[in-house]
N, C-alpha and C positions, 0 to 999 in steps of 0.2 A: 446397256445392261443395268440392272437394279443392283442394289448393294448386296443382297444375298449372293448373287452371282460373282461379285467382286471378292467377297469372303471366300467363296469356294475356290476361286481362280488363284488367290494369292496366299490363303492360309492365315489371313490376318483377321482379326475379330471385327465385328460391326462397330464395336465401342471404340477400337483403336482407329478404324477408318474415320470415324466421326471426329476423333481427337485430332488426327492428321488434318482434317478439314478445318477445325478450329484454330490449328496452328498455322494455317495458310499453306499447308503442303499439298493439299488436293483442292481442286476446284471443280467439282461436278456441275453439270448443268441441272437446272431445277425445272421440273414441269410446273405448269399452273396449279396442279394439285399439291405441289410441295415435295413430290418425290425426287429423289436424286437420280441422275442418269449419268452412269459412267461409260467410258470407252476403253478401247484397247489400250490407248495411251495411258490411261490411269492405272491399268494393270502394271505397265512397266514403271510407271512413276512410284507405285507402291513397292515394287521390287527394289528400285533405287534407294527409296527411303529405308527400307530395311537393311540394305547393304551399309548405308552410311551410319545407321544407328549401331550396327554390329561393329563398325570401325570406332565407335566411341564418340561420335558427334551427338550433340544435343539437337532437339528439334528446331531450336532458334537458329543454330549455325546451319543445319540442313536447309531452313527456308531461305538463306541467303546464298548458299552454294548450289542448291539444286538447279536453279535456272542456268547455271554456267557449266553444267556438267553433260557430256555426251558419251554414249557408249563407243568404246573403240576395243573391238574384239571382246575379251572377258572383262575388261576393266572399264571404269568411268574416267573420262579424261577431261580435264578443266579447259574451258574455252574462253574464259576471262582471266586476264592477266592478274587483277587483284585477288582472285579466288585462291591461286597458288600460294600466295603469301598468308592467307587466312588459313588454309590447309596446313602450311607449315607451322603456323602458330599452334594449331590444335594438336599437331604431333608433338610439338615441345611441351604442351600441357600433359599430354599423355606420358610422355617420357618422365617428367617430373613426378607424376602420380605413381608411376612404376618404380621409380627410385625411392619414394616414400614408403611404398608397400615392401620393397626388398629390405629397408631398414627395419621396418616393423617385424618382418619374418626373422630377421637376423637377431633382434632382441628377444623375440619369443624363442628361438633356438637356444639362446643363452639361459633363459629361465628354465626351459626343459632340461637343458643338459646339467643344470645346478640341482636337479630334482634328488631327493633322498629316498624317494620311493621306487 
């Protein structure tokens, strides 16, 4: 399938698909004319990328963990031992960011509560 069909099937813009390719997340076949050719496997890969992005992972992290994830029912399951540790590290990073945001919200609440207006 051509890129327009992949856009239609995944809901991801052509620009983002090309970005994923630049980041090493997608590797479509190239015709002699330079056109990209995508398969059903690329549709699933884009869905996995979107899932991992929504979980807060960067594209560089996704590039390292994506080859070690396989669908298991409704979720992606790691198939490489070292990926589990990397994903735990990402979870800890997200936990720290959430704690920082919570502190910021609490500080803002104090400012609002002190309002005289």
